[in-house]
N, C-alpha and C positions, 0 to 999 in steps of 0.2 A: 517466619523467615522468608516467606514467599516473595516479598518485595526486595530482598537484598540482591545486589548484582551477583552473577555467578562467581566472579573472581574472589568475592569476600565472604560468601556465606559460610564456607567451610572453616575459614579462620575465626569467624565470630562464634561458631559452635564450639571450636576447639578451646577458645578462651575460657569456657565454662568449666573445664576439667582441671583439677589441681594436679601438681606434679606427682603427688602420692597416688592419686586415683589413676593417672596415666600409667604409672609403673605397675600398679596392680593389674591393670587391664592387659599390659604386655604379656604377663606371665599367667593370665587366667585362662581356663578352658574356653573354647569357642566352637560354635556350630558352623559347619560347612555342608550345606545340604543335609543329608541324613547322617553325617559323620561328626563326631566330637573330637576336636584336637586338644591336646593338653596345654597348648599355648598358641599365641598368634604369630609365631615366627615360622616362615616357610623357607627352606633352602630352594632358591629358584633354579630353574633348569639352566645349567651351563654344560655345554658339551664336554664329556669326560675323556673321550679318546681311549676308552677301555673296552672296546668290543671288537677285537681282531676277527676278521672274517665275518663281521656283523653279528657275532655271538657274544652275549654278556660274559665277561670274564670274572674270575675270583676277585681280581682287583676292583672291579666295579661294585661287586657285592660288599667288599670291605669298605670302600669309599662311602657308600650310603649307610652302612651299619655304623661307621664312625660318626657320621653326621647325626644319626639318630641317637647314638650314645652321648653325643655332645649336647643334646637338649632341644633340638628343633621340634616343632610340633608336627611338621611334615617335610619330607625330602622329595625332590622331584628328579626322576631319571630323565636325562636330557636327550632330545631329538631321537625318537624312535620313528622311523619312516613307516607310513601305513602300507607301503608296498615296495618291492625292489626298485621300481622306477621312481619312487619318491626320495631316493637317497641322493645326497649331494655328491658323494663319492663312494667307492665300493666298500670301504671299511665301516660304514655306518650301519647301525643296527636297524633292521626292519622287522615288523611284527609278523610272526609265523608260528606254526605249531611247534617246530623244532626247538625254539628258544624258550618255550613256556616253563620247562623244568628249572632252567637257570634263573628266570625271572621270579619264579616261586621261591627259590632259595633267597633271592634278594629281598622280597617282601617279607618272608619269614624272619630274616635277620633284622630288618627294620622294626617289625612288630615286636620282636623279642626285647628291643631296647625301648619300647613304649611310644614309638612315633608312628605316624601314618606314612604311606608311600603313594606318590602320584607318578604318572608317566606322561611325558609330553609327546603328543602325536602330531606329526607334520608331514608335509609333502613339499619338496624343494621347488616344484614348478620348473621354470626355465633355468634357474640358477643351479646348474649341475655340471660336473665334469666326470660323471659316471660313465665309464667306457663300456659298461654292460647294457646300456640303454638300447632298445631296438633301433636299428638304423642310425645309431649314434646321434639321436635327435631327442632333445628334451621337449617338454610340454609347457605351455603357458597360456595366458589369456589370448595373446595375439602372436603372430609370427614376428620373430625378432632375432637379431644377432645375440648370441650368448657369449659375451666377452669372457666370462669366467671359464668357459669350457674350450675356448679357442686353442689353448696350448695342449689340450688333452684330446683333441679330435672330436669335440662335441660343439661345433661352431654355431648351430642354429637351434632355435626352438620353434615348433609349429604351433599354430593356434589349436586349442582344444575343440573338438567337436562335441555335439550333444552326448554322444555315446561315451566319450572320454570323461565328461563332467559327471554323468551318471555313475560311471565306474569309480571315479575318485571318491564321490560321495559315499558309495557303498564300502569302499576300502577303509575310510575313516571309521564307519560304523562297525565293520568287522574287526578292525584293530582294537577298538574300544571294548568290544565284547570279549576278545582274547585277553585284554588287560584285566578284566574282571576275573577271568579264569585263573590268571597268574597271581591273584591275590592283591592287586592294587586297590587302594581305597578311593582313588580319584583319577580322572584323566584331565590333562590340559591340552586343549586344542590350540595349535599355533597359528594365530591369525596375524602375526607381526613379523618384523625383521626382514621383509622382502621375500618370504617364502610364498608358496602358491596362493594361499588364501589372502595373504597380504598383497600379492600381485594383482589379484582381482579387485581388491579394495582401492588400490592406488591408481589415480587417474593418469599418471605418467606411464604406467605399464599396461593398463587395460584400455585398449583402443577399440574394443568390440562395438559393433553397431546393432547387436541383437539384444535379447532380454538379459544378457549377462554383462552388459557394459553400458557406459554413458552416464546416466544419473546415479546418484549414490544408492537409490533403491535397487537398481539393477546390479551395481557392483557388490552390493550386500547379499545378493541372491544366493551365491554359492556358499559363503560362510554360514548363512542362516539355514540353508538346506543341510549342510554338514551337521550343524548343531542339532537340528530337529531329528535327523536320522540317527545320530548317536544317542540322543535321548530315548528314542524308541527302542534301541537295542539294550541300553544299560538300565532302564527303568527310572522311575520318578525320583527316588531317594538317592541315587548314586551321584556323587558330586562331579559336576563338569565345570572346569574353569576354562576361560578363553584368555590367551595372551594377545593383547592388541597394542597398536602403536598410538601414542599421543600425537606424535609427528614422525613422518618418514625422514625428515632432516635434509631435504633438498627441494629446490624450486620445482613446483609441479606435482609434488608428492602429496600424500594425505596430510591435512592440517588439522589443527585442534578443533575447529568448528565442526568438521565432519566426524572427527573422532568422538565427540560428544554424542552425535547422533548414532554412531556405531554402538556406543555403550547403551544408549536407550533401546535400540533394537535388539541387542543381545539380552538385555534385561527382559524385554517383552517376550523373547524367544525361550526364556526359561533357564538361562545360565545361572549357576550358583555363585560364581565370583568372577571378576575380571581382573587380570594382572596387567597393570598399566606400564607399558614399556615404550621403546622408540628406536628408530634407526632402520636402515635398509642395507642389509649385508652387502649387496652388490654395488651400492653407491656411497653409503656412509657407514662403513664397517665399524668405525670406532665411536659412532654417535652414542652407543650404549656403554662402551668401555671408556669413560672419561679418564683422562690422565695421559701417561706417556705412551708413545707408539713403539712397540717392541720389534721394529723392522729388522734389526740385525738378527734377532733370535728367530724371527719368522723365515728369514732367508736360510738360516742354518738348518731348519727342520724341513724345508721344502724338498720333496723328492723329485719332482718333475724338473729336469734341467731347463726347459724353456720357461717354465713358470718362475724358477729361481732367477734366471736372467732378467725376466720382466720385472720382478720385484727389485732387483738391483738398479735397473735403469729408471723405472717409473714409480717405485714404491712411495717415495716422499710426496709425489703428486697425488697418487691414488689413495693413500692412507693418511687422511687428515687427522691431526690431533685436536682433541676438544679439551679445554681446560677442565680440571676436576674441581668440583665443589660438593660438599656433602648435601645429600638429598636433592640432587640436581633435577629431578622430575617433579618436585613438590608443587611448584607454582602452577604447572599445567594440570597436574593431577587434581588439584583443588577444584578446577573448573568442572571436571567430570564428577567429582564428589558432590558438587552442588546440584548436578543435573539428574542423578539417579539414586535409588535407594538400595540397589543390589550391593552385596559385599564387594569391596574393592581392596586389592592388594597393591600396596605402594612399594616400589623398588627404585633403585638408582642411587648409589653413593651413600648407603646406610651402613655406618661403621660403628656407631656408639649407642650406649644406653640412652643418652639424650635424644638421639635420632629416633629411636624406637618410641620413646615417650611422646615426642613431637608428633609422630604419625598417629598415635592414639588420640592426642588432643585435637588433631586436625580432622578426626572423624573417620579415619581409615580402619578397616576391620582386621586386616592382616598386613604383615610386612614381609617382603621377600628380600633375602640377602644372598649374594653370590660370592664375590671375591673375598669379602670379610670372613666367610665361613670356610673358604678354601685355605685361607691363611691360618684360621683358628677354628677347627671343627668343633671344639668344646667350648666355644665362646659363650653360648647361651647359658650353659650350666654355670660357668664362672661368673657371668653377669648376675645370675639369679642368686649366687652365694655371696655377691659383693666383693669378689676378688679382683675384678677388672671392670672398667667402664667403656672400653673401646677395643676394637680389633687393631692388630699390628699392621694390617694391610696399608701399603703406601701408594696404591694405584699405579704401580709400575707396569702392569699388564703383561709381565713376562709369563704369567700363568696361561695366557692365551696361546703363546707359542708352545708351551709344555704339553698342551692337548695333543699336538701332533708329534711329540717326541716319545714319551713313554706313558702318557696320561696326565691329566690335569693335576698340578700341584703348585704350592707356593714355593718360590725359589729362596725365600728368606731363611 
């Protein structure tokens, strides 16, 4: 297959698998590093809004227990910051000793239902309105205006110094080690969606002129350092996933040709799987959430009066809608599939059994589902029993606003 173009190699490989074989593969056990999952479906990390005061709640435990009981192979706890300064806002969870007992309750509950548990570790970088930041200033690759924090009194981000970079690298490693203590079976390092490691990768937000900016090799230096240090702390068999962008979704951002090289370098760095995503929260917030824009609902749940006014006045211009289609990242993900051998996790608009089978035929190792499982937590078991073939999710995206109301839920 070496002579095939990147865009077509995955499709040709997929054509060799029958529908029956693809269905069997969906529900068959699979290895992820030193871990065996009961099937190839992963509940992707979607912010739950269920950690008041930054502490995992009983509702968060029930949410992931229900997903595990519903049949997923692994569920992912979303956005756990690696430090208090890595939070986008104050109510986000950050990894520390005090929350380990509640996290252990969560992992025990998931394991009791036969699934594995992963936790997404991230740092927000400049994209923050956390008023508890030292000197009300966030950190990023370079000095910049922090539009997201303007209305909350966090107007600027300063460029990270060498000491800051070393500290953040160690914070990721320490957070991963604590995740192991809490009983998690895997960690997902967040290299996408415009958070800190994504900001270093993105040429539009990384204007550094030292070893941490400029060429892709330099922009990759921090993500690879984090991956390497986390590996040292968790050991060779513990699964590490990296969530990366296929495209940032705006001019000057990371594009597919560089994303392929990012995947190659992560593979060489020893990652166990790559979750292929896209979008930049500060610039293209709904690039990942294809479908309707729930602006009305987002205004309703916004607590900051200035932010609420800004959404009313400028929301339609700032929050662009992207038309929904099933498997909307498939074409770009095929290119990465053709370039690397490392396990890949396909996500984006996966709603049906046919979508799952297509992913297997296309050569992907796992499938990540988000909104479909928020709508139907028991979807996988019902599919396996032949009771349903697709989720009832209609991509209205109102669940996005619900994250900031009482916790993520489907409004149907």
